[in-house]
C-alpha positions in Angstrom: 114.5 78.7 82.8 113.3 82.2 82.2 113.2 83.3 78.6 115.2 81.5 76.0 118.9 80.4 76.2 118.9 78.1 73.2 121.5 78.9 70.6 120.3 80.2 67.3 121.5 76.9 65.6 119.6 74.7 68.0 116.4 76.8 67.5 116.1 75.7 63.9 115.1 72.2 65.0 112.5 73.4 67.6 108.8 73.4 66.9 107.7 76.8 65.5 106.2 79.1 68.1 104.2 82.2 67.7 106.4 85.3 67.6 104.1 87.2 69.8 101.9 85.5 72.4 98.1 86.1 72.4 98.5 88.1 75.6 101.2 90.3 74.1 99.1 91.0 71.0 96.1 91.8 73.1 98.0 94.2 75.3 99.5 96.1 72.3 96.1 96.4 70.6 94.5 97.8 73.9 97.4 100.2 74.3 97.0 101.5 70.8 93.2 101.8 71.2 93.5 103.8 74.4 96.0 106.1 72.8 94.0 106.9 69.7 90.8 107.4 71.8 92.5 110.2 73.7 92.5 112.0 70.4 89.1 111.0 69.0 87.5 111.7 72.4 88.8 115.2 72.5 87.0 116.1 69.3 83.8 118.1 69.8 81.1 116.5 67.6 79.0 119.7 67.8 81.6 122.3 66.8 84.5 120.5 65.1 85.1 121.3 61.4 87.0 119.4 58.8 90.2 121.2 59.7 89.8 120.1 63.3 89.2 116.5 62.1 92.3 116.7 59.9 94.5 117.8 62.8 93.0 115.1 65.1 93.8 112.4 62.5 97.4 113.7 62.1 97.9 113.8 65.8 96.3 110.3 66.4 98.2 108.5 63.7 101.5 110.3 64.5 101.2 109.6 68.2 100.5 105.9 67.6 103.4 105.6 65.1 105.7 107.2 67.7 104.5 105.0 70.5 104.7 102.0 68.2 108.4 102.7 67.7 109.0 103.2 71.4 107.1 100.0 72.3 109.1 98.0 69.7 112.4 99.2 71.1 111.3 98.4 74.6 110.3 94.9 73.4 113.8 94.3 72.0 115.4 95.7 75.2 113.2 93.5 77.4 114.0 90.4 75.3 117.7 91.1 75.5 117.6 91.6 79.2 115.6 88.5 80.0 117.8 86.4 77.7 120.9 87.7 79.4 119.4 86.8 82.8 118.6 83.3 81.5 122.1 82.8 80.3 123.4 83.9 83.7 121.2 81.4 85.4 122.3 78.7 83.1 125.9 79.4 83.7 125.4 79.4 87.5 123.5 76.0 87.3 126.3 74.5 85.3 129.0 75.9 87.6 127.2 74.8 90.8 129.4 73.0 93.3 126.7 70.6 94.6 123.5 69.2 93.1 121.5 70.9 95.9 122.8 74.3 94.8 122.0 73.6 91.2 118.5 72.4 92.2 117.9 75.6 94.1 118.8 77.8 91.1 116.6 75.7 88.8 113.6 76.0 91.2 114.1 79.7 91.5 113.9 80.1 87.7 110.7 78.2 87.3 107.1 79.6 87.8 106.0 79.0 91.4 103.0 76.8 90.3 105.4 74.5 88.4 108.2 74.5 90.9 105.8 73.5 93.7 104.8 70.2 92.1 108.1 69.1 90.7 109.8 66.1 92.3 113.5 66.0 93.2 114.2 63.4 90.5 112.6 65.7 87.9 114.7 68.7 89.0 117.8 66.5 88.8 116.8 65.4 85.3 116.7 69.1 84.2 120.0 69.6 85.9 121.6 66.7 83.9 120.1 68.0 80.6 121.4 71.5 81.2 124.8 70.1 82.0 124.9 68.3 78.7 124.0 71.3 76.6 126.6 72.8 74.3 128.6 75.8 75.7 126.1 78.7 75.7 126.8 81.9 73.8 129.0 84.5 75.6 126.4 87.1 75.5 122.6 87.5 74.8 121.6 88.0 71.2 118.7 89.2 69.1 117.6 86.9 66.3 115.3 87.2 63.3 112.2 86.2 65.3 113.0 89.0 67.9 113.1 91.6 65.2 109.9 90.2 63.7 108.3 90.4 67.1 109.3 94.1 67.4 107.8 94.7 64.0 104.6 93.0 65.1 104.5 95.2 68.2 104.9 98.3 66.1 102.2 97.3 63.6 99.7 96.4 66.4 100.1 99.8 67.9 100.5 102.0 64.8 98.3 100.2 62.3 96.0 98.0 64.3 94.0 100.9 65.5 93.3 102.5 62.1 89.7 101.2 62.1 89.0 103.7 64.9 90.0 106.7 62.7 88.7 105.4 59.3 85.1 106.8 60.1 86.5 110.3 60.1 87.9 109.7 56.6 84.8 108.1 55.2 81.9 109.9 57.0 81.6 113.7 56.3 79.4 114.4 59.3 81.6 114.7 62.4 79.0 113.7 65.0 78.3 110.5 63.1 82.0 109.8 62.6 82.6 110.2 66.3 79.8 107.7 67.1 81.1 105.1 64.7 84.7 105.6 65.8 83.8 105.1 69.5 81.5 102.2 68.6 84.4 100.5 66.7 86.8 101.1 69.6 84.5 99.7 72.2 83.8 96.7 70.0 87.5 96.0 69.5 88.2 96.3 73.3 85.3 94.1 74.0 86.6 91.4 71.6 90.1 91.6 73.0 88.7 91.3 76.5 86.7 88.2 75.5 89.9 86.6 74.1 91.8 87.4 77.3 88.9 86.0 79.4 89.1 82.6 77.6 92.8 82.5 78.3 92.6 83.5 81.9 89.6 81.3 82.8 87.4 84.4 83.5 84.0 84.4 81.9 84.6 85.8 78.4 81.5 88.1 78.4 82.4 89.6 81.8 86.0 90.1 80.8 85.0 91.7 77.5 82.7 94.2 79.3 85.3 94.9 82.0 88.0 95.4 79.4 85.9 97.8 77.3 84.9 99.8 80.4 88.5 99.9 81.7 89.7 101.1 78.3 87.2 103.9 78.3 88.1 104.9 81.8 91.9 104.9 81.1 91.3 107.0 77.9 89.3 109.5 79.9 91.9 109.7 82.6 94.7 110.2 80.0 92.7 113.0 78.4 92.1 114.6 81.8 95.8 114.5 82.6 96.6 116.2 79.3 97.7 113.1 77.5 
């Protein structure tokens, strides 16, 4: 079934899962890095003074805090929407007139790669287990882990990219600070890309390089479009 339809009480007995998946964490970090680089990349290393650096820091941190809040709210909205869709599917399966109708609904809710290898007996076993579940909640809900997930999204975007702006605080020479800042951003994007590569069965080194290059290109495009 898509998302989670387990009641809050039943979830207490389930094995603990990560609040945010590795893919979600990687995406939020990359998003934050691209956003902050649109500010650091617009700073002229040759002519910028301390006032320019201060304005850039305020803009970069403020932008990422704002987008962190937006992303956290969108995370909660998406969670609620997917959970509602899962509840609707569960109700339709339990209300199905024939086993064939219930099986069709179950197959539709499964990933294609999983549904394609399941036997009819296995689908029927899922059908029986769903029928035996307690009555599902009347409407989707947001639990403690969902709010913690939203907080994690906010922190990854707003705080996770602070290493990119720290050089401008610690290094008085703007041109050196720019080089260090860009180097840190590229290294972080490369590291995130390598982790994504390991999860997606793509060569980690190739994925790391591609992610760093893509991040630089997206930051440049955002700057060119006035972002």
